[in-house]
VOGU-3710 file (C-alpha; in Angstrom, 3 decimals, decimal comma):
1> mkktkngtfs> 30,489/-146,477/76,232  27,157/-145,083/75,077  24,423/-145,338/77,727  21,611/-147,207/76,004  19,968/-148,968/78,948  16,931/-147,615/80,695  17,711/-145,703/83,857  18,970/-142,419/85,240  22,627/-141,511/84,815  24,854/-138,769/86,212
11> ticnlcfdsc> 26,718/-136,448/83,859  27,792/-132,822/83,663  26,274/-129,975/81,650  28,717/-128,259/79,283  26,627/-125,330/78,027  28,712/-122,810/79,991  31,592/-122,560/82,478  29,474/-123,578/85,466  29,541/-127,310/84,696  26,348/-128,087/86,605
21> gmlvemedgk> 25,585/-131,592/87,812  22,926/-133,258/85,656  20,825/-136,421/85,728  19,755/-137,899/82,379  16,787/-140,239/82,307  16,983/-142,774/79,448  14,105/-144,835/78,072  14,311/-147,131/75,037  17,612/-145,612/73,945  16,284/-142,056/74,027
31> ikkvkgapeh> 16,649/-139,168/76,441  13,340/-138,860/78,237  14,247/-136,064/80,631  17,139/-134,115/82,155  17,215/-132,534/85,589  19,692/-131,229/88,143  21,769/-133,629/90,228  21,130/-132,938/93,949  24,395/-134,649/94,958  26,584/-132,207/93,002
41> pftkgelcvk> 28,585/-130,350/95,692  28,189/-126,896/94,133  25,016/-126,778/92,025  22,997/-129,017/94,393  20,261/-130,025/91,945  19,835/-126,682/90,206  19,991/-126,213/86,452  19,514/-123,005/84,524  16,834/-122,908/81,860  19,423/-123,697/79,156
51> giysreials> 20,379/-126,890/80,947  16,729/-127,840/81,330  16,363/-127,618/77,537  19,719/-129,252/76,715  17,935/-132,224/75,137  16,106/-129,878/72,764  19,403/-128,147/71,928  21,129/-131,454/71,148  18,221/-132,742/69,034  17,501/-129,488/67,202
61> pdrltsplkr> 16,712/-129,962/63,500  19,243/-127,161/62,831  22,169/-129,298/63,995  25,124/-129,813/61,691  25,096/-133,528/60,903  27,876/-134,039/58,351  31,079/-132,336/57,170  30,537/-129,585/54,595  32,799/-128,223/51,858  32,435/-124,764/50,360
71> dgsnfkkilw> 31,091/-124,943/46,821  30,984/-121,390/45,466  28,556/-119,481/47,651  27,021/-122,714/49,006  28,171/-125,851/50,807  27,964/-129,510/49,850  28,055/-132,544/52,104  31,215/-134,637/52,102  32,521/-137,604/54,081  34,797/-137,205/57,094
81> dealdiicgn> 37,677/-138,855/55,218  37,462/-136,300/52,424  37,187/-133,406/54,883  40,247/-134,585/56,805  42,205/-135,143/53,587  41,437/-131,595/52,427  42,383/-130,133/55,812  45,624/-132,108/56,095  46,579/-131,258/52,510  46,184/-127,546/53,176
91> lkkikdesgp> 48,017/-127,703/56,504  50,963/-129,532/54,925  51,163/-126,989/52,121  51,021/-123,983/54,442  53,625/-125,442/56,803  56,018/-126,217/53,947  55,629/-122,796/52,341  55,337/-120,411/55,283  56,157/-122,340/58,442  53,804/-123,850/61,041
101> eslavyfgdp> 53,157/-120,518/62,780  51,077/-119,397/59,790  48,301/-121,553/61,265  46,357/-120,266/64,274  43,929/-122,349/66,358  41,155/-120,664/68,362  38,787/-122,286/70,853  35,627/-120,975/72,504  34,099/-121,344/75,951  32,516/-124,779/75,292
111> itfqglamyh> 36,008/-126,317/74,893  37,640/-124,912/78,027  36,672/-127,664/80,475  36,785/-130,511/77,939  39,875/-132,311/79,177  40,379/-134,567/76,168  39,689/-131,800/73,665  42,078/-129,353/75,345  44,823/-131,972/75,623  44,604/-133,059/71,989
121> mkffcnlygt> 44,291/-129,482/70,706  47,408/-128,371/72,583  49,230/-131,560/71,597  48,385/-130,979/67,939  49,673/-127,381/68,100  52,887/-128,543/69,782  53,471/-131,292/67,228  52,552/-129,200/64,203  54,784/-126,409/65,504  52,482/-123,427/65,890
131> nnlcctgslc> 52,471/-121,312/69,036  49,434/-119,380/67,804  46,880/-121,127/69,982  44,346/-118,603/71,285  40,852/-118,406/72,710  38,026/-116,219/73,991  40,516/-115,145/76,634  41,662/-112,559/74,095  38,586/-110,518/74,994  37,054/-112,047/78,115
141> niskvqanil> 38,226/-113,073/81,619  41,998/-113,321/81,085  42,664/-109,589/81,459  41,381/-109,546/85,029  43,382/-112,700/85,751  46,478/-110,971/84,362  45,880/-107,879/86,501  45,656/-110,057/89,615  48,839/-111,945/88,660  50,660/-108,638/88,131
151> tyggwaspdy> 49,666/-107,633/91,662  50,093/-110,749/93,789  51,067/-113,567/91,432  47,823/-115,499/91,143  44,037/-115,494/91,121  41,903/-115,391/94,259  38,103/-115,704/94,293  35,637/-114,467/96,929  35,172/-116,765/99,901  31,380/-116,530/99,750
161> entkciilwg> 30,907/-118,985/102,587  32,733/-116,828/105,151  32,683/-113,255/103,915  30,741/-110,564/105,771  30,662/-108,114/102,878  31,033/-108,621/99,145  31,289/-106,175/96,273  29,846/-107,447/93,000  31,878/-105,200/90,712  30,681/-105,390/87,114
171> tnpvassvrt> 29,261/-108,871/87,511  25,711/-110,199/87,630  25,856/-113,772/88,964  22,107/-114,019/89,513  21,773/-114,059/85,709  25,092/-115,591/84,677  26,157/-118,348/87,075  24,219/-121,056/88,933  27,193/-121,832/91,167  27,757/-118,227/92,230
181> riklfnaknr> 24,048/-117,436/92,497  23,613/-120,223/95,055  26,588/-118,955/97,075  25,356/-115,352/96,833  21,847/-116,180/98,081  23,301/-118,240/100,928  25,563/-115,348/101,913  22,672/-112,899/101,805  20,518/-115,186/103,960  23,166/-115,379/106,687
191> gckiividpr> 23,474/-111,574/106,813  26,351/-110,806/104,447  26,282/-107,206/103,199  26,227/-106,784/99,417  27,522/-103,849/97,396  26,831/-103,767/93,653  28,737/-101,472/91,292  27,316/-101,450/87,775  25,891/-98,887/85,306  22,826/-101,132/85,132
201> qtqsarladi> 20,572/-102,140/88,012  20,900/-105,838/87,293  19,106/-108,797/88,875  21,993/-109,028/91,377  21,577/-105,349/92,289  18,171/-106,168/93,775  20,055/-107,883/96,614  22,292/-104,889/97,267  22,614/-102,954/100,510  24,474/-100,295/98,525
211> flqprpgtdg> 24,214/-99,788/94,763  26,454/-97,441/92,757  26,106/-96,590/89,050  29,396/-95,272/87,643  29,837/-93,997/84,111  30,987/-97,049/82,100  34,761/-97,430/82,035  35,472/-95,240/85,091  35,774/-98,070/87,637  39,498/-97,437/88,081
221> alamcmlnvi> 38,895/-93,844/89,164  36,227/-94,993/91,628  38,533/-97,629/93,127  41,390/-95,121/93,464  39,086/-92,671/95,218  37,958/-95,387/97,632  41,635/-96,099/98,313  42,187/-92,402/98,939  39,385/-92,276/101,517  40,479/-95,490/103,224
231> iaeelynkky> 44,132/-94,430/103,433  43,481/-90,782/104,379  41,096/-91,803/107,165  43,497/-94,551/108,283  40,899/-97,253/107,788  43,398/-99,552/106,106  44,887/-102,611/107,801  48,280/-101,230/108,843  49,767/-104,506/110,060  48,727/-106,381/106,922
241> vekytsgfee> 49,973/-103,615/104,611  53,352/-103,408/106,385  53,912/-107,174/106,422  52,432/-108,364/103,149  52,559/-105,507/100,623  55,144/-103,419/98,816  54,751/-100,033/97,121  52,282/-98,620/99,630  53,769/-95,120/99,669  53,665/-94,939/95,882
251> lkkeasiytp> 50,032/-96,049/95,883  49,185/-93,600/98,666  50,697/-90,700/96,723  48,812/-91,583/93,525  45,518/-92,251/95,337  45,641/-88,824/97,015  44,987/-87,239/93,620  41,581/-88,914/93,405  39,486/-86,789/95,731  35,774/-87,549/96,041
261> ekvskittip> 34,905/-84,247/94,371  37,195/-84,919/91,415  36,092/-88,535/90,990  32,442/-87,556/91,313  32,879/-85,515/88,136  34,525/-88,509/86,411  32,094/-91,221/87,522  28,984/-89,013/88,060  28,525/-90,665/91,481  27,914/-88,140/94,289
271> peeiirvary> 31,032/-87,639/96,485  29,184/-88,600/99,651  28,200/-91,941/98,103  31,822/-92,717/97,221  32,921/-91,880/100,762  30,098/-93,965/102,202  30,946/-97,095/100,203  34,680/-96,761/100,958  34,044/-96,571/104,699  31,452/-99,332/104,560
281> fanispasid> 33,830/-101,748/102,814  36,820/-100,867/105,020  34,923/-101,236/108,301  33,560/-104,735/107,682  35,987/-107,621/108,001  36,418/-109,983/106,311  35,266/-108,586/102,978  35,678/-109,666/99,374  35,248/-108,512/95,769  33,853/-110,502/92,836
291> qgsaleqhtn> 35,482/-109,048/89,718  33,317/-109,183/86,580  33,919/-108,774/82,870  32,462/-105,248/83,022  35,684/-104,291/84,834  37,967/-105,567/82,100  36,321/-105,012/78,701  37,686/-101,494/78,348  40,834/-99,929/76,938  41,927/-99,201/80,541
301> siqnvravvc> 41,311/-102,794/81,608  44,456/-103,789/83,504  44,710/-100,683/85,664  40,963/-100,721/86,393  41,273/-104,214/87,837  44,570/-103,520/89,602  43,003/-100,591/91,451  40,189/-102,867/92,629  42,683/-105,544/93,735  44,608/-102,910/95,703
311> llavtgnldv> 41,399/-102,303/97,679  41,499/-105,928/98,791  45,160/-105,607/99,731  45,047/-102,438/101,822  42,018/-103,697/103,764  43,805/-106,985/104,489  41,409/-109,179/102,525  43,713/-111,205/100,250  44,407/-114,825/101,179  42,393/-114,597/104,385
321> aggnifsnfp> 39,232/-116,510/105,287  36,206/-114,511/104,165  38,258/-112,388/101,780  39,467/-113,404/98,341  41,199/-116,782/98,577  43,202/-118,918/96,181  41,281/-121,659/94,399  42,233/-125,294/93,918  41,332/-126,530/90,449  41,990/-130,116/89,359
331> qtaqprpvqp> 45,408/-130,226/87,653  45,184/-132,869/84,952  48,026/-134,071/82,713  49,209/-131,641/80,045  50,899/-132,457/76,722  54,680/-132,329/76,852  56,495/-129,882/74,560  57,881/-131,955/71,692  60,098/-129,399/69,977  61,762/-126,120/70,930
341> tgekkpfgtk> 59,786/-122,952/70,345  60,719/-121,360/67,027  61,998/-117,849/66,548  58,575/-116,603/65,532  56,687/-115,335/68,562  52,893/-115,619/68,894  50,786/-112,976/67,184  50,348/-110,022/69,516  53,798/-110,265/71,110  54,916/-106,961/69,603
351> ehplftqffr> 51,743/-105,118/70,662  50,968/-106,855/73,985  54,091/-108,796/75,064  52,979/-109,443/78,642  49,773/-111,070/77,428  51,499/-113,592/75,153  54,228/-114,192/77,734  51,853/-114,766/80,669  49,438/-117,080/78,903  51,659/-118,616/76,209
361> qaqamvmpev> 49,088/-117,891/73,569  48,412/-115,407/70,818  46,309/-112,270/71,297  43,625/-112,833/68,663  42,487/-109,208/68,528  45,569/-108,298/66,442  44,906/-110,944/63,788  42,807/-108,877/61,348  45,708/-106,434/61,141  48,232/-109,282/60,834
371> lktkspyplr> 46,322/-110,742/57,880  46,342/-107,381/56,130  49,986/-106,455/56,750  51,553/-109,945/56,853  53,539/-108,631/59,823  55,374/-109,988/61,745  54,780/-112,941/59,400  51,837/-114,249/57,338  48,681/-115,679/58,870  47,223/-118,029/56,267
381> amifsganpa> 44,891/-120,476/58,005  42,777/-120,835/61,148  40,819/-123,553/62,898  37,936/-122,446/65,139  36,495/-124,916/67,642  33,281/-123,959/69,441  33,621/-120,243/68,713  31,694/-117,683/66,662  33,925/-114,599/66,266  31,797/-113,263/63,412
391> mtwpdskkte> 29,258/-112,389/66,114  31,314/-112,122/69,307  34,484/-110,275/68,284  34,270/-106,469/68,116  33,815/-104,656/64,797  31,931/-107,468/63,050  32,368/-105,916/59,611  36,141/-105,965/59,938  36,043/-109,402/61,583  33,997/-110,949/58,773
401> eflrgleflv> 36,343/-109,437/56,187  39,211/-111,021/58,112  37,547/-114,447/58,232  36,716/-114,401/54,521  40,229/-113,193/53,737  41,935/-116,237/55,236  43,404/-118,615/52,695  41,977/-121,606/54,563  39,385/-121,620/57,358  38,023/-124,635/59,252
411> vmdtfmtnta> 35,134/-124,298/61,705  33,934/-127,073/64,003  30,633/-126,405/65,735  27,228/-127,871/66,503  25,332/-125,352/64,334  25,895/-123,360/61,154  27,064/-120,099/62,719  27,945/-116,855/60,979  31,585/-117,862/61,356  30,930/-121,279/59,806
421> kcahivlpas> 29,368/-119,532/56,801  32,786/-117,965/56,127  34,633/-121,306/56,238  36,066/-123,555/53,561  35,371/-126,682/55,633  32,654/-126,976/58,309  32,734/-129,923/60,722  29,843/-131,213/62,892  30,782/-131,244/66,584  29,139/-133,458/69,174
431> sflervelnt> 27,061/-131,826/71,872  27,952/-132,751/75,458  25,185/-135,394/75,421  26,928/-137,175/72,525  30,446/-137,711/73,831  32,500/-139,267/76,582  34,707/-136,550/78,041  36,426/-135,514/81,242  35,057/-132,233/82,544  38,023/-130,633/84,322
441> nnpptlqlkf> 36,088/-128,161/86,430  35,821/-128,837/90,157  34,960/-131,625/90,834  36,427/-133,521/87,855  33,461/-135,355/86,359  32,703/-137,635/83,431  30,470/-136,559/80,599  28,685/-139,586/79,198  27,398/-140,359/75,726  23,645/-140,884/75,481
451> iqvgeslpdw> 22,788/-140,211/71,832  24,369/-139,797/68,403  23,262/-137,036/66,047  24,287/-137,558/62,428  28,015/-137,908/61,873  29,050/-135,526/64,653  32,374/-136,166/66,374  33,790/-134,901/69,671  36,346/-132,121/69,301  39,143/-134,243/70,729
461> kfyhelikrl> 38,640/-136,865/68,023  39,156/-134,279/65,266  42,564/-133,194/66,627  43,421/-136,854/67,288  42,781/-137,591/63,611  44,852/-134,613/62,445  47,828/-135,839/64,495  47,534/-139,326/63,004  46,978/-138,291/59,380  49,790/-135,745/59,420
471> nlntedlwdd> 52,085/-138,424/60,910  52,972/-136,091/63,757  52,882/-138,748/66,478  51,494/-142,272/66,699  52,851/-143,340/70,090  51,267/-140,937/72,601  47,681/-141,301/71,400  44,754/-143,360/72,646  41,937/-144,732/70,518  39,468/-145,033/73,393
481> eenainfllk> 38,284/-142,471/75,883  38,764/-144,526/79,025  42,530/-144,958/78,597  42,920/-141,311/77,572  40,968/-140,105/80,604  43,006/-142,381/82,866  46,145/-140,639/81,592  44,671/-137,172/82,236  43,701/-138,190/85,780  47,120/-139,551/86,799
491> plnlnyrqid> 48,248/-136,342/88,568  45,072/-136,521/90,678  45,612/-140,204/91,583  42,218/-140,980/90,099  40,945/-143,096/87,229  37,906/-143,390/84,980  36,255/-146,174/86,979  36,488/-144,301/90,277  34,736/-141,246/88,877  32,187/-143,367/87,019
501> enpfgfksaq> 31,249/-145,061/90,300  31,221/-141,820/92,331  30,383/-139,101/89,748  30,634/-135,940/91,878  32,672/-137,317/94,748  36,156/-135,948/94,101  35,906/-132,251/94,870  39,296/-130,575/95,153  40,104/-129,492/98,675  39,710/-125,766/99,181
511> aipgiirekg> 42,980/-123,914/99,523  43,729/-123,094/103,162  43,781/-119,314/103,507  47,064/-117,870/104,721  49,502/-120,534/103,524  50,612/-118,581/100,449  50,571/-115,303/102,363  52,922/-116,630/105,024  55,158/-118,487/102,585  55,373/-115,451/100,307
521> fptktgkiel> 53,245/-114,421/97,337  54,554/-115,618/93,946  55,842/-112,183/92,925  59,338/-110,736/92,548  59,165/-109,216/96,040  57,249/-112,098/97,613  54,571/-109,566/98,557  51,421/-108,068/97,119  52,862/-105,484/94,748  50,722/-102,372/94,954
531> sseilkatgy> 53,415/-101,003/92,658  53,934/-103,825/90,155  57,564/-104,736/89,552  56,748/-106,429/86,246  54,883/-103,400/84,913  57,708/-101,133/86,045  60,360/-103,308/84,346  58,444/-103,402/81,071  57,769/-99,683/80,810  54,146/-99,530/81,922
541> nsipaytepf> 52,813/-97,518/84,846  53,497/-99,603/87,948  50,708/-97,864/89,907  47,046/-98,279/88,844  46,616/-94,694/87,663  43,282/-94,017/85,967  43,080/-93,232/82,264  39,923/-92,442/80,355  38,514/-95,039/77,943  39,833/-94,469/74,432
551> espvsspdia> 36,405/-93,286/73,317  34,476/-91,297/75,925  32,870/-87,876/76,437  36,090/-86,783/78,167  38,774/-88,319/75,931  36,876/-87,736/72,671  34,799/-84,540/73,095  34,648/-83,880/69,350  33,237/-87,361/68,702  30,866/-86,990/71,658
561> kdypiiltsg> 29,255/-83,963/70,000  27,865/-86,247/67,297  27,753/-89,452/69,368  26,644/-88,301/72,840  25,376/-91,610/74,266  27,699/-94,027/76,083  27,232/-97,554/74,739  27,771/-100,617/76,888  27,087/-104,138/75,663  27,022/-107,792/76,575
571> gripslthsq> 24,768/-108,065/79,629  23,836/-111,684/80,257  20,493/-113,190/79,243  19,781/-116,249/81,438  18,136/-118,213/78,610  20,896/-117,585/76,030  24,678/-117,897/75,911  26,561/-115,342/73,797  25,437/-115,915/70,168  23,965/-119,361/70,852
581> mrnipellel> 20,489/-120,895/71,286  18,380/-118,351/69,438  17,271/-121,208/67,172  15,780/-123,136/70,113  12,077/-122,106/70,272  11,648/-122,859/73,978  14,573/-120,563/74,851  13,936/-117,835/72,296  10,393/-117,507/73,601  11,807/-116,281/76,932
591> ypepfveins> 13,746/-113,420/75,288  12,523/-113,199/71,687  14,313/-110,087/70,405  17,071/-107,613/71,215  16,489/-104,111/72,565  18,466/-100,981/73,169  17,852/-100,191/76,822  17,802/-96,519/77,757  16,516/-94,425/80,625  13,211/-92,590/80,108
601> etagklnvsd> 14,936/-89,226/80,616  17,456/-90,134/77,891  14,603/-91,220/75,630  12,782/-87,921/76,244  15,793/-85,928/75,092  15,994/-88,101/71,975  12,232/-87,947/71,380  11,941/-91,732/71,112  9,399/-93,936/72,845  9,201/-97,452/74,270
611> getvlveslr> 8,957/-100,101/71,540  9,951/-97,712/68,767  12,485/-98,937/66,211  15,509/-96,652/66,155  18,888/-96,419/64,458  21,889/-96,853/66,769  25,113/-95,637/65,171  28,798/-95,492/66,078  31,913/-94,613/64,106  32,053/-98,259/62,970
621> gsikirvrlt> 28,517/-98,932/61,803  24,800/-98,902/62,560  21,948/-101,223/63,506  18,169/-100,966/63,693  16,695/-102,074/66,987  13,670/-101,483/69,209  13,804/-99,307/72,307  13,134/-100,646/75,776  12,680/-97,953/78,410  13,959/-98,770/81,873
631> ekikkgvahi> 14,834/-96,763/84,949  17,416/-99,418/85,815  20,057/-97,991/83,512  22,124/-94,883/84,074  21,042/-91,708/82,297  22,973/-91,068/79,114  23,902/-94,741/78,747  22,561/-97,312/76,262  22,871/-101,070/76,701  22,501/-103,729/73,989
641> thgwkeanvn> 22,936/-107,467/74,525  25,226/-109,228/72,048  24,770/-112,227/69,788  21,766/-111,131/67,709  22,103/-111,478/63,919  19,264/-109,044/63,293  20,811/-106,330/65,487  24,459/-107,192/66,012  25,880/-104,743/68,549  29,410/-105,696/67,511
651> lltdidardp> 28,885/-103,825/64,271  29,270/-100,797/66,559  32,247/-101,866/68,691  35,968/-101,358/68,054  38,710/-103,982/67,643  41,622/-101,576/67,073  41,610/-99,555/70,316  42,827/-101,933/73,036  44,233/-102,024/76,538  48,011/-101,632/76,119
661> vsgfpslksl> 48,901/-104,496/78,461  46,250/-107,164/77,842  45,095/-106,190/74,356  41,467/-106,250/75,477  39,061/-104,251/73,325  36,353/-101,963/74,612  32,970/-103,646/74,557  31,452/-101,679/77,437  32,461/-98,000/77,099  32,021/-96,569/73,599
671> lcrirkts> 30,136/-93,679/72,046  27,009/-93,929/69,945  23,985/-91,929/68,891  20,349/-92,948/68,688  18,100/-91,555/65,977  14,610/-92,096/64,717  14,648/-94,319/61,662  12,577/-91,739/59,780
//
């Protein structure tokens, strides 16, 4: 089903979660040009700069083109048959000796919306018998989803089309999301008020009517203070609260502690500004909140997000038009369980039981400790698909030691990443321009194959081959993509041919606001639980009380004497994705090197200047990096983007201190110091 004829064909970009509509122009069997697809219902012809250069990414001379086997400190090329034989031999041995749970499988963002890959990966794990499937959700996105589920039983996104006021809380969609950027600009143009809360004055903050810069990690205190103001001044929606929420009196009592004067000292935001933003948000209806990763990548993650969600609830903005509304995503077929779950629970169940229970997956952040202690049982092997934890997990030194300490490690990726360098077997993955796949974002769309680079295979084919060679199942498999995609589409009453003929024409209908609210929220009480019944039953604080980040000037004053700067990391670079694409000249040219961003007043106290190379140190490690002075960052705060080999900020971050409920590490509120290299 490779497109070899001349012409222009519709497909979907898979370089990030946005899944933008794309047109690929073919000439003489080669990709001549890619551009945005105007008929895509959400991205409407726009592509980010990464999508524009997707051809250059796919055809990069750095691509992995054949399977590789570790040979001492180097690698040698081998055939796919040999690679699969080695992998299957090791997996059989480990299963026989230690049980199937001693294998963990981890997938990265590029896999999430690959319908065939996700199906076959889950099916393989089910058949093999391991429940230690995990993903980037161990440190990104899932914690905020969990906090929302703990409050009202689901996930609701801002209704950008109808809202009159939106808070961008720890998110920067202008830089990170084509879909949301389009909706944000449209909202702004029709008069929607925008509030941005972020320690950094991001690209999105330029659109703001109100901009607040809290100390990193103190968002929960700010949200509780806003609740205090709204409740004390009776600006909350009394009818909505009485009918659709439970635990209001408990929340009211806790919120009363967070006075503007007290929270000003915590967040360093003036009290009058906190009062102003609380009144502003409460007096505009409908209003919504876009919850970003900067809310959740802290050791107080769950309660931070819950406090923000409670703001939506008390103002009557959950499951109402213009507020935060439930989303309809295409529900494709899922692999059936083929054997009962064993007695061994997923890794992380002891430490973060609600995480593993909610998402039926392991919490990967505990795995370095599991490898060392062999508790609750041994972890001997891992397969990584489309992920680079050596650069993206916190505490890179400890993470690399963990990866190299595994008895058997398989990495499947498009490039030789730092993680792949730790592997025993490295497999070449197809880029999205080299495979037929079903993209399961909204609308469900086909990815088409235009080229073939070396011996690369799609991720789904690898897991398909493992199932066959391990004799796990030969009946429920398909050898061609069309039949497999038809099976995935059955619950949607669609098939391959329909989508091929109308590529972007099957958008899921938007959920009708109010249906769930009137029927009853999917919680124990049937209401929005301002006091969470699940948290109460499992011994956690049922009210979103604020706690300091594990490492902060307040919680760790002795450490702060030597490490006085607050470090936040991971701001998005539009031309790069996480640790990817720095080997693509056209993209690297747009952002050629990393910087530590600090305010000029902070730099003056440190006696460092713009462009100077400095040493940034934490309790975990140190990096050398150049200074970039900017007045767009809060005083006393330093920001470093992640994913740079030459200045890896995750050498400074911490994997051991985690949110007690979700297990999320702190990537955005740590302590560091900055010194002259001399």
